[in-house]
The first five atom37 places (N, CA, C, CB, O) and aatype in JSON, in Angstrom:
{
  "aatype": [12, 16, 7, 1, 7, 5, 10, 5, 6, 19, 10, 1, 19, 2, 16, 16, 19, 16, 15, 10, 2, 10, 1, 6, 2, 2, 10, 7, 6, 7, 7, 7, 14, 1, 0, 9, 0, 6, 0, 10, 1, 19, 2, 8, 16, 10, 5, 16, 10, 18, 10, 17, 15, 2, 2, 10, 7, 8, 3, 7, 0, 5, 0, 9, 0, 6, 0, 10, 1, 19, 6, 18, 8, 7, 3, 13, 0, 5, 14, 17, 10, 6],
  "atom_mask": [
    [1, 1, 1, 1, 1],
    [1, 1, 1, 1, 1],
    [1, 1, 1, 0, 1],
    [1, 1, 1, 1, 1],
    [1, 1, 1, 0, 1],
    [1, 1, 1, 1, 1],
    [1, 1, 1, 1, 1],
    [1, 1, 1, 1, 1],
    [1, 1, 1, 1, 1],
    [1, 1, 1, 1, 1],
    [1, 1, 1, 1, 1],
    [1, 1, 1, 1, 1],
    [1, 1, 1, 1, 1],
    [1, 1, 1, 1, 1],
    [1, 1, 1, 1, 1],
    [1, 1, 1, 1, 1],
    [1, 1, 1, 1, 1],
    [1, 1, 1, 1, 1],
    [1, 1, 1, 1, 1],
    [1, 1, 1, 1, 1],
    [1, 1, 1, 1, 1],
    [1, 1, 1, 1, 1],
    [1, 1, 1, 1, 1],
    [1, 1, 1, 1, 1],
    [1, 1, 1, 1, 1],
    [1, 1, 1, 1, 1],
    [1, 1, 1, 1, 1],
    [1, 1, 1, 0, 1],
    [1, 1, 1, 1, 1],
    [1, 1, 1, 0, 1],
    [1, 1, 1, 0, 1],
    [1, 1, 1, 0, 1],
    [1, 1, 1, 1, 1],
    [1, 1, 1, 1, 1],
    [1, 1, 1, 1, 1],
    [1, 1, 1, 1, 1],
    [1, 1, 1, 1, 1],
    [1, 1, 1, 1, 1],
    [1, 1, 1, 1, 1],
    [1, 1, 1, 1, 1],
    [1, 1, 1, 1, 1],
    [1, 1, 1, 1, 1],
    [1, 1, 1, 1, 1],
    [1, 1, 1, 1, 1],
    [1, 1, 1, 1, 1],
    [1, 1, 1, 1, 1],
    [1, 1, 1, 1, 1],
    [1, 1, 1, 1, 1],
    [1, 1, 1, 1, 1],
    [1, 1, 1, 1, 1],
    [1, 1, 1, 1, 1],
    [1, 1, 1, 1, 1],
    [1, 1, 1, 1, 1],
    [1, 1, 1, 1, 1],
    [1, 1, 1, 1, 1],
    [1, 1, 1, 1, 1],
    [1, 1, 1, 0, 1],
    [1, 1, 1, 1, 1],
    [1, 1, 1, 1, 1],
    [1, 1, 1, 0, 1],
    [1, 1, 1, 1, 1],
    [1, 1, 1, 1, 1],
    [1, 1, 1, 1, 1],
    [1, 1, 1, 1, 1],
    [1, 1, 1, 1, 1],
    [1, 1, 1, 1, 1],
    [1, 1, 1, 1, 1],
    [1, 1, 1, 1, 1],
    [1, 1, 1, 1, 1],
    [1, 1, 1, 1, 1],
    [1, 1, 1, 1, 1],
    [1, 1, 1, 1, 1],
    [1, 1, 1, 1, 1],
    [1, 1, 1, 0, 1],
    [1, 1, 1, 1, 1],
    [1, 1, 1, 1, 1],
    [1, 1, 1, 1, 1],
    [1, 1, 1, 1, 1],
    [1, 1, 1, 1, 1],
    [1, 1, 1, 1, 1],
    [1, 1, 1, 1, 1],
    [1, 1, 1, 1, 1]
  ],
  "atom_positions": [
    [[11.06, -11.96, -10.41], [10.47, -10.86, -10.27], [10.32, -11.04, -8.78], [9.26, -10.64, -11.16], [9.56, -11.89, -8.33]],
    [[10.96, -10.3, -8.08], [10.95, -9.81, -6.55], [9.62, -9.81, -5.72], [11.44, -8.36, -6.5], [8.65, -9.46, -6.39]],
    [[9.36, -10.15, -4.27], [8.17, -9.87, -3.42], [7.68, -8.73, -3.88], [0.0, 0.0, 0.0], [6.48, -8.51, -4.05]],
    [[8.63, -7.91, -4.11], [7.62, -6.54, -3.83], [7.06, -6.55, -5.51], [8.68, -4.67, -3.22], [5.95, -6.23, -5.95]],
    [[8.03, -6.94, -6.08], [7.18, -6.65, -7.78], [5.84, -7.28, -7.58], [0.0, 0.0, 0.0], [4.82, -6.73, -7.98]],
    [[5.85, -8.51, -6.93], [4.7, -9.69, -6.94], [3.22, -9.22, -6.39], [5.22, -10.99, -5.92], [2.06, -9.5, -6.68]],
    [[4.13, -8.01, -5.08], [3.01, -7.21, -4.33], [2.04, -6.48, -5.23], [3.63, -6.14, -3.38], [0.82, -6.46, -5.35]],
    [[3.27, -5.78, -5.94], [2.94, -4.8, -6.54], [1.99, -5.03, -7.7], [4.01, -4.23, -6.84], [0.93, -4.44, -7.92]],
    [[2.5, -5.87, -8.32], [1.8, -6.26, -9.82], [-0.14, -6.92, -9.04], [3.19, -8.13, -10.91], [-1.28, -6.59, -9.38]],
    [[0.29, -7.74, -8.13], [-1.27, -8.09, -7.57], [-2.39, -7.36, -7.12], [-1.23, -8.74, -6.62], [-3.6, -7.56, -7.07]],
    [[-1.41, -6.2, -6.71], [-2.46, -5.16, -6.06], [-2.95, -4.29, -7.29], [-1.71, -4.09, -4.79], [-4.0, -3.73, -6.99]],
    [[-2.42, -3.91, -8.97], [-1.98, -3.84, -9.52], [-3.69, -4.26, -10.04], [-0.65, -4.27, -9.52], [-4.59, -3.41, -10.03]],
    [[-3.87, -5.56, -10.44], [-4.74, -6.0, -11.13], [-6.17, -6.3, -10.1], [-4.07, -7.18, -11.87], [-7.34, -6.52, -10.44]],
    [[-5.71, -6.25, -9.03], [-7.06, -7.35, -7.69], [-8.45, -6.13, -7.95], [-6.3, -7.35, -4.94], [-8.65, -4.94, -8.17]],
    [[-9.13, -7.34, -7.75], [-11.24, -6.64, -8.24], [-11.36, -7.4, -7.13], [-12.61, -7.23, -10.09], [-12.57, -7.61, -7.18]],
    [[-10.98, -7.96, -6.15], [-11.6, -9.0, -5.52], [-11.1, -8.49, -4.05], [-11.13, -10.58, -6.08], [-11.94, -8.14, -3.21]],
    [[-9.73, -8.47, -3.77], [-9.9, -8.26, -2.04], [-9.52, -6.96, -1.69], [-8.93, -9.27, -1.07], [-8.7, -6.15, -2.13]],
    [[-10.67, -6.97, -0.42], [-10.9, -5.86, -0.19], [-10.1, -4.82, 1.33], [-12.32, -6.11, -0.23], [-10.05, -3.64, 1.65]],
    [[-9.44, -6.57, 2.06], [-8.36, -5.64, 3.19], [-7.28, -6.38, 3.03], [-8.74, -5.52, 4.98], [-7.55, -7.45, 2.48]],
    [[-6.36, -6.27, 3.23], [-4.94, -6.7, 2.69], [-3.87, -6.08, 3.99], [-4.58, -5.86, 0.91], [-3.64, -4.89, 4.21]],
    [[-3.25, -7.45, 4.88], [-2.79, -7.61, 6.08], [-1.15, -7.52, 6.1], [-3.34, -8.89, 6.59], [-0.68, -8.57, 6.53]],
    [[-0.22, -6.61, 5.76], [0.84, -6.72, 5.46], [2.03, -6.33, 6.74], [0.81, -5.98, 4.28], [3.25, -6.24, 6.8]],
    [[0.75, -6.14, 7.79], [1.84, -6.02, 9.08], [3.08, -6.69, 8.92], [1.29, -6.63, 10.4], [3.26, -7.66, 8.18]],
    [[3.86, -6.19, 9.56], [5.05, -6.99, 10.52], [6.41, -7.32, 9.7], [4.42, -8.58, 11.1], [7.38, -7.74, 10.32]],
    [[6.47, -7.12, 8.27], [6.88, -7.51, 7.22], [8.07, -7.0, 6.68], [6.03, -7.41, 6.52], [8.66, -7.31, 5.65]],
    [[8.35, -6.06, 7.64], [9.69, -5.38, 7.27], [10.24, -4.28, 6.16], [10.36, -6.34, 7.01], [11.36, -3.8, 5.96]],
    [[8.78, -4.06, 5.44], [8.9, -3.45, 3.74], [10.0, -2.13, 3.44], [7.18, -2.74, 3.24], [10.16, -1.56, 2.36]],
    [[10.68, -1.87, 4.74], [11.67, -0.78, 4.8], [11.17, 0.67, 4.41], [0.0, 0.0, 0.0], [10.01, 0.77, 4.04]],
    [[11.88, 1.68, 4.46], [11.92, 2.71, 3.89], [12.42, 2.61, 1.93], [12.88, 3.48, 4.94], [12.7, 3.71, 1.46]],
    [[12.46, 1.97, 1.38], [12.92, 2.05, -0.3], [12.22, 1.44, -0.5], [0.0, 0.0, 0.0], [11.68, 1.24, 0.59]],
    [[11.54, 0.64, -1.53], [11.03, 0.38, -2.59], [9.65, -0.11, -2.55], [0.0, 0.0, 0.0], [8.72, 0.13, -3.32]],
    [[9.69, -1.11, -1.13], [8.42, -1.33, -0.71], [7.23, 0.1, -0.82], [0.0, 0.0, 0.0], [6.29, 0.19, -1.62]],
    [[7.54, 0.86, -0.03], [6.31, 1.35, 0.04], [5.9, 2.74, -1.25], [6.25, 1.82, 1.67], [4.92, 3.47, -1.46]],
    [[7.24, 2.55, -1.84], [6.54, 3.5, -2.95], [5.65, 2.4, -4.06], [7.94, 4.52, -3.93], [4.63, 2.8, -4.63]],
    [[6.16, 1.1, -4.25], [6.06, 0.1, -5.05], [4.02, -0.21, -4.49], [7.57, -1.29, -4.65], [3.15, -0.29, -5.36]],
    [[3.74, -0.3, -3.2], [2.81, -0.09, -2.68], [1.98, 0.95, -3.29], [3.11, 0.06, -1.6], [0.98, 0.81, -4.0]],
    [[2.58, 2.06, -2.87], [1.84, 3.72, -3.43], [1.67, 3.85, -5.35], [3.34, 5.37, -2.83], [1.01, 4.76, -5.84]],
    [[2.09, 3.18, -5.89], [2.11, 3.26, -7.02], [1.15, 1.83, -7.23], [3.59, 3.43, -7.58], [0.25, 2.02, -8.05]],
    [[1.16, 1.22, -6.96], [-0.09, -0.12, -6.89], [-1.12, 0.66, -6.68], [-0.05, -1.4, -5.58], [-2.02, 0.49, -7.51]],
    [[-1.35, 1.55, -5.78], [-2.59, 1.83, -5.12], [-3.38, 2.7, -6.03], [-2.39, 2.48, -3.75], [-4.57, 2.64, -6.34]],
    [[-2.14, 3.76, -6.47], [-3.05, 4.13, -7.54], [-3.92, 3.55, -8.64], [-2.48, 4.69, -8.05], [-4.68, 4.34, -9.21]],
    [[-3.92, 2.67, -8.9], [-4.85, 2.16, -9.77], [-5.33, 0.93, -9.18], [-4.32, 1.96, -11.12], [-5.48, 0.0, -9.96]],
    [[-5.6, 0.73, -7.95], [-6.32, 0.11, -7.44], [-7.31, 0.29, -6.32], [-5.74, -0.53, -7.32], [-7.04, 0.32, -5.12]],
    [[-8.85, 0.46, -7.06], [-10.19, 1.17, -5.87], [-10.26, 0.04, -5.69], [-11.77, 2.1, -6.2], [-9.05, 0.06, -5.46]],
    [[-10.59, -1.25, -5.54], [-11.29, -2.29, -4.7], [-10.61, -2.47, -2.99], [-11.12, -3.82, -5.63], [-11.32, -2.41, -1.98]],
    [[-9.91, -2.58, -2.98], [-8.87, -2.88, -2.03], [-9.64, -1.41, -0.55], [-6.78, -2.53, -3.04], [-9.43, -0.26, -0.95]],
    [[-10.11, -1.44, 0.33], [-10.51, -0.9, 1.18], [-9.9, -0.94, 2.8], [-11.59, -1.25, 0.97], [-10.7, -0.59, 3.66]],
    [[-8.8, -1.28, 3.15], [-8.59, -2.0, 4.41], [-6.93, -2.49, 4.43], [-9.72, -3.36, 4.47], [-6.53, -3.65, 4.55]],
    [[-5.92, -1.02, 4.26], [-4.28, -2.05, 4.46], [-3.9, -1.63, 5.62], [-2.8, -1.79, 3.31], [-3.87, -0.46, 6.01]],
    [[-3.47, -2.99, 6.46], [-2.84, -2.78, 7.26], [-1.55, -2.78, 7.14], [-3.17, -3.3, 7.94], [-1.12, -3.78, 6.55]],
    [[-0.44, -1.7, 7.63], [0.57, -1.8, 7.02], [2.18, -1.73, 8.7], [0.34, -0.33, 5.64], [3.4, -1.83, 8.77]],
    [[1.04, -1.5, 9.62], [2.24, -0.9, 10.82], [3.39, -1.98, 11.33], [1.36, -0.42, 12.38], [3.23, -3.15, 10.97]],
    [[4.38, -1.7, 12.03], [5.48, -2.64, 11.85], [6.25, -2.78, 11.04], [5.25, -3.53, 11.85], [7.16, -3.61, 10.98]],
    [[5.89, -1.76, 10.15], [7.0, -2.05, 8.84], [8.32, -0.99, 8.13], [5.98, -2.22, 7.58], [8.83, -0.84, 7.02]],
    [[8.46, -0.46, 9.41], [9.7, 0.62, 8.82], [9.31, 1.44, 7.72], [11.03, -0.14, 8.24], [9.89, 1.77, 6.69]],
    [[8.35, 1.66, 8.12], [7.91, 2.68, 6.1], [9.2, 3.72, 6.19], [5.68, 4.19, 5.94], [9.7, 4.13, 5.14]],
    [[9.8, 4.19, 7.67], [10.0, 5.65, 7.34], [8.96, 6.76, 6.74], [0.0, 0.0, 0.0], [7.94, 6.63, 6.07]],
    [[9.72, 8.07, 7.34], [8.56, 9.26, 6.94], [7.95, 9.37, 5.07], [9.5, 10.99, 7.37], [6.96, 9.81, 4.48]],
    [[9.01, 8.8, 4.79], [9.16, 9.3, 3.24], [8.29, 8.47, 2.53], [10.68, 9.18, 2.57], [7.67, 8.92, 1.57]],
    [[8.16, 7.06, 2.96], [7.35, 5.75, 2.55], [5.91, 5.91, 3.15], [0.0, 0.0, 0.0], [4.99, 5.77, 2.35]],
    [[5.63, 6.17, 4.39], [4.25, 6.47, 4.63], [4.07, 8.0, 3.78], [3.92, 6.51, 6.43], [3.02, 7.78, 3.18]],
    [[4.4, 9.14, 3.46], [4.62, 9.68, 2.96], [3.7, 9.3, 1.82], [5.72, 9.78, 3.04], [2.48, 9.45, 1.82]],
    [[4.64, 8.68, 0.6], [4.09, 8.42, -0.45], [3.0, 7.53, -0.51], [4.91, 8.12, -1.13], [2.35, 7.53, -1.55]],
    [[2.69, 6.83, 0.33], [1.41, 5.66, 0.41], [0.58, 6.41, 1.08], [1.63, 4.12, 1.22], [-0.44, 6.2, 0.41]],
    [[0.26, 7.13, 1.91], [-0.72, 8.42, 2.51], [-1.21, 9.61, 1.14], [0.44, 9.47, 3.91], [-2.23, 10.27, 0.98]],
    [[0.11, 9.46, 0.29], [-0.49, 10.62, -1.27], [-1.06, 9.75, -1.79], [0.63, 11.41, -2.57], [-2.27, 9.75, -1.55]],
    [[-0.68, 8.87, -2.5], [-1.15, 7.27, -3.15], [-2.82, 7.63, -2.69], [-0.23, 5.41, -2.13], [-3.51, 8.18, -3.54]],
    [[-3.33, 7.34, -1.53], [-4.49, 7.23, -1.17], [-5.1, 8.82, -1.33], [-4.5, 6.54, 0.25], [-6.25, 8.68, -1.76]],
    [[-4.92, 9.71, -1.22], [-5.27, 11.07, -1.38], [-5.82, 11.48, -2.2], [-4.57, 11.74, -1.39], [-6.85, 12.15, -2.17]],
    [[-4.95, 10.99, -3.43], [-4.69, 11.37, -4.63], [-5.93, 10.92, -5.5], [-3.37, 10.83, -5.05], [-6.83, 11.52, -6.1]],
    [[-5.48, 9.28, -5.27], [-5.99, 8.17, -5.71], [-8.04, 7.83, -5.53], [-4.98, 7.14, -4.83], [-8.91, 7.59, -6.36]],
    [[-8.04, 8.0, -3.93], [-8.87, 7.77, -3.71], [-9.94, 8.72, -3.31], [-8.58, 7.07, -3.18], [-11.11, 8.33, -3.24]],
    [[-9.65, 9.77, -3.09], [-10.12, 10.75, -2.99], [-10.64, 10.59, -1.27], [-11.08, 10.96, -4.2], [-11.8, 10.17, -1.16]],
    [[-10.21, 10.76, -0.49], [-10.88, 10.42, 0.66], [-11.57, 9.19, 0.99], [0.0, 0.0, 0.0], [-11.67, 8.92, 2.19]],
    [[-12.11, 8.3, 0.05], [-12.17, 7.33, 0.2], [-12.27, 5.81, 1.18], [-11.73, 7.58, -0.24], [-13.17, 5.16, 1.7]],
    [[-10.99, 5.74, 1.08], [-10.19, 4.54, 1.51], [-10.7, 4.57, 3.39], [-8.15, 4.84, 1.08], [-10.5, 5.44, 4.23]],
    [[-11.26, 3.5, 3.47], [-11.86, 2.75, 4.62], [-11.33, 3.22, 5.63], [-11.73, 1.35, 4.66], [-11.77, 4.0, 6.48]],
    [[-9.93, 2.51, 5.49], [-8.99, 1.94, 6.62], [-7.34, 2.29, 6.46], [-9.17, 0.26, 6.61], [-6.88, 1.15, 6.5]],
    [[-6.81, 2.7, 6.39], [-5.39, 3.13, 6.45], [-4.95, 2.94, 7.28], [-5.04, 4.15, 6.3], [-5.13, 3.83, 8.11]],
    [[-4.03, 1.7, 7.8], [-3.35, 1.96, 9.08], [-1.39, 1.64, 9.07], [-4.26, 0.82, 10.26], [-0.5, 0.86, 8.73]],
    [[-1.69, 2.9, 9.7], [0.01, 2.8, 8.85], [0.96, 3.31, 10.24], [0.28, 4.3, 7.05], [1.89, 4.11, 10.34]],
    [[0.42, 2.66, 10.98], [1.33, 3.0, 12.68], [2.54, 2.89, 12.35], [1.15, 1.89, 14.13], [3.43, 3.04, 13.18]]
  ]
}
């Protein structure tokens, strides 16, 4: 399993972690942001997610933002996508 897959699985089953700092991990525009977005659709524990300096690109940031908008209904405390 790739690091992306491991991160996605951890986020899917998380019931404890409320803040996650992934800044400067070069997640890129491809599968990384999409994996995070998919996991956020089922994770309602996380309240703060730091993702700046990851080269997410427009599509990656849009995928994550859409997952937060739809699944968290605006209740996500601090999505940092700079």
